[in-house]
Structures are given as C-alpha cells and as structure tokens.
C-alpha positions as CSV (number, residue, x, y, z in Angstrom):
1,M,6.8,210.6,-155.5
2,I,4.4,212.0,-152.9
3,V,1.5,211.4,-155.3
4,D,2.6,207.7,-155.7
5,R,2.8,207.4,-152.0
6,L,-0.8,208.8,-151.7
7,K,-2.0,206.3,-154.3
8,N,-0.4,203.5,-152.3
9,I,-2.2,204.6,-149.2
10,A,-5.6,205.8,-150.6
11,G,-5.9,203.8,-153.8
12,S,-7.2,205.4,-156.9
13,L,-7.4,209.2,-156.8
14,K,-10.1,209.4,-159.5
15,G,-12.9,211.5,-158.2
16,K,-11.2,212.3,-154.9
17,T,-10.6,215.8,-153.6
18,I,-7.0,216.4,-152.4
19,G,-6.0,219.5,-150.4
20,L,-2.5,221.0,-150.7
21,L,-1.3,222.8,-147.5
22,G,1.3,225.2,-148.9
23,L,2.3,226.1,-152.5
24,A,5.4,228.2,-152.2
25,F,8.9,226.7,-152.7
26,K,9.6,227.4,-149.0
27,E,7.8,229.1,-146.1
28,N,7.8,232.9,-145.6
29,T,7.9,233.6,-149.3
30,D,5.6,233.7,-152.4
31,D,8.4,232.2,-154.5
32,M,7.0,229.6,-156.9
33,R,10.2,228.9,-158.8
34,D,10.8,225.2,-158.8
35,A,8.0,224.7,-156.2
36,P,7.2,221.0,-155.8
37,S,3.5,222.0,-155.5
38,I,3.3,222.6,-159.3
39,D,4.3,219.0,-160.2
40,I,2.3,217.5,-157.4
41,A,-0.9,219.4,-158.4
42,E,-0.4,218.4,-162.0
43,D,0.2,214.7,-161.1
44,L,-3.0,214.7,-158.9
45,L,-5.0,216.3,-161.7
46,A,-3.7,213.7,-164.2
47,A,-4.7,211.0,-161.7
48,G,-8.3,212.3,-161.8
49,A,-8.3,214.1,-158.5
50,Q,-9.8,217.5,-157.8
51,V,-7.2,219.7,-156.2
52,R,-7.6,222.5,-153.7
53,A,-4.8,224.6,-152.2
54,Y,-4.1,227.1,-149.5
55,D,-0.9,229.0,-148.9
56,P,-0.7,232.1,-146.6
57,V,1.3,234.1,-149.1
58,A,1.8,232.5,-152.5
59,M,-1.7,232.0,-153.9
60,D,-1.6,235.1,-156.1
61,A,1.7,233.9,-157.6
62,A,0.5,230.3,-157.9
63,S,-2.9,230.9,-159.5
64,P,-1.6,231.5,-163.0
65,L,0.7,228.5,-162.8
66,L,-2.1,226.2,-161.5
67,P,-5.3,227.4,-163.2
68,K,-7.1,224.1,-162.5
69,V,-6.5,224.2,-158.8
70,D,-9.2,225.7,-156.6
71,M,-7.5,228.3,-154.3
72,V,-9.3,228.7,-151.0
73,K,-9.2,231.3,-148.2
74,D,-7.7,229.3,-145.4
75,A,-6.7,225.9,-144.1
76,Y,-10.2,225.2,-142.7
77,A,-11.9,225.8,-146.0
78,L,-9.2,223.6,-147.6
79,A,-10.0,220.7,-145.3
80,D,-13.8,220.9,-145.9
81,G,-14.8,217.8,-147.8
82,V,-11.3,216.6,-148.8
83,D,-10.2,213.0,-148.9
84,A,-6.6,213.8,-148.0
85,L,-4.4,216.7,-147.0
86,L,-0.8,216.9,-148.3
87,V,1.6,219.1,-146.4
88,I,3.8,220.7,-149.1
89,T,5.2,223.9,-147.4
90,P,6.1,223.9,-143.7
91,W,4.4,227.2,-142.7
92,N,4.3,227.9,-139.0
93,E,0.6,228.6,-139.4
94,F,0.1,224.9,-140.3
95,K,1.7,223.8,-137.0
96,N,-1.0,225.5,-134.9
97,L,-4.2,224.6,-136.6
98,D,-7.3,223.4,-134.7
99,F,-7.0,219.8,-135.8
100,E,-10.3,218.7,-134.4
101,R,-11.9,221.3,-136.7
102,I,-9.7,220.1,-139.6
103,R,-10.6,216.5,-139.0
104,A,-14.3,217.3,-138.6
105,G,-14.4,218.9,-142.1
106,M,-12.5,216.2,-143.9
107,R,-14.3,213.4,-145.7
108,Q,-11.4,211.1,-144.8
109,P,-9.0,212.1,-142.0
110,L,-5.8,211.4,-144.0
111,I,-2.7,213.5,-143.8
112,L,0.4,212.9,-145.8
113,D,3.0,215.1,-144.3
114,G,5.7,215.8,-146.9
115,R,7.6,218.1,-144.4
116,N,7.2,216.0,-141.2
117,I,6.0,219.1,-139.3
118,Y,3.6,217.0,-137.1
119,Q,4.3,214.4,-134.5
120,P,2.9,211.0,-135.8
121,A,1.6,209.8,-132.4
122,Q,-0.2,213.1,-131.7
123,M,-1.9,213.1,-135.1
124,R,-3.0,209.5,-134.7
125,N,-4.4,210.4,-131.2
126,L,-6.4,213.2,-132.8
127,G,-8.0,210.6,-135.1
128,F,-6.0,211.0,-138.3
129,T,-4.5,208.4,-140.6
130,Y,-1.1,210.0,-140.7
131,H,1.9,209.3,-142.9
132,G,5.1,211.3,-142.9
133,V,7.7,211.1,-145.6
134,G,10.8,209.1,-144.6
135,R,9.3,207.7,-141.5
136,G,8.4,204.1,-140.8
137,Y,4.9,202.9,-140.1
138,N,5.2,203.7,-136.4
139,G,6.4,207.2,-137.0
140,A,10.1,206.6,-136.2
141,V,12.6,207.8,-138.6
142,Q,13.9,204.9,-140.7
143,T,17.6,204.3,-140.7
144,E,19.5,201.9,-142.9
145,I,21.7,199.5,-141.0
146,K,24.5,198.0,-143.0
147,V,25.8,194.6,-141.9
148,R,29.4,193.8,-142.8
149,S,30.1,190.2,-143.7
150,N,33.3,188.7,-142.4
151,A,33.1,185.9,-144.9
152,A,35.9,186.0,-147.4
C-alpha cells in the first residue's frame, strides 16, 4: 500500500532510487519476521526502482532476505541521490537526523513517513515534500464523521 501511495505521489518508479529508513519489524530489534520492509522492497524492485536501505541493527539479518537491496552505512549515505525516502521503522535515531544534510543529498526532497514520526509542518518548513500515512493533505489526522439521517 505504501508503494501505491508513493506511485500516486511520484509517478512511475522506474529508474528511480528509493531509500528505506528502517528494515526491522519494529525498532530496537533485528527481528525481520513479518517485517513490512520485505514486501515493500520487493514491490519497489518490481516497479523498476533501485532500492537502498539503512537500519541501525537489522541489516545483517535483512541482507539475505533482500539480496537486491543496497545496504548502506547510515541515513546520510541512504539519502545521497535518492528520489524519495520511506520511513519503515520508527527508530529514535531517525527522529534526530540533520534534515538539512538529508535534503541536500536527495535528488528529490520527498519523504513518505509510514510511521508518522515527523511533524508535517516542520518537515515542509525544512523544504521537504512530506506525506504521512493516515494524515490529510495538511498534516492533520483524518477522521471519519458519520452523519445520521433522520429521514425514515
């Protein structure tokens, strides 16, 4: 689903380089069982994208599962030359990045935040095209309002 959302935002992914921030099923572990990053990486590759990834702990566990994904040494190496970053695992390390440095390295300053770890207004003020999952276009959490009809 996040890959479809990226396609809606960025268009065709063929020939684009996409960076995955996080690979593990959850932060503070190298657990790759049922990790969404596996399906996301495979969907990106199937769409013709090149995929890079960085995870503070899980890269050794992820490498055999994702042999076509380029594992890089840190988030800054990940951002260098990418067309978009996808936040997959909400590591605390990712909350404290130097975003000016991240943006400067990116080909396109696009972040699709699958974990909503960033504040939309702050990211936009830093010059990113930012999209969270489950948030409206203005960064507010969307809520569904049901209207009850009194008509019988």
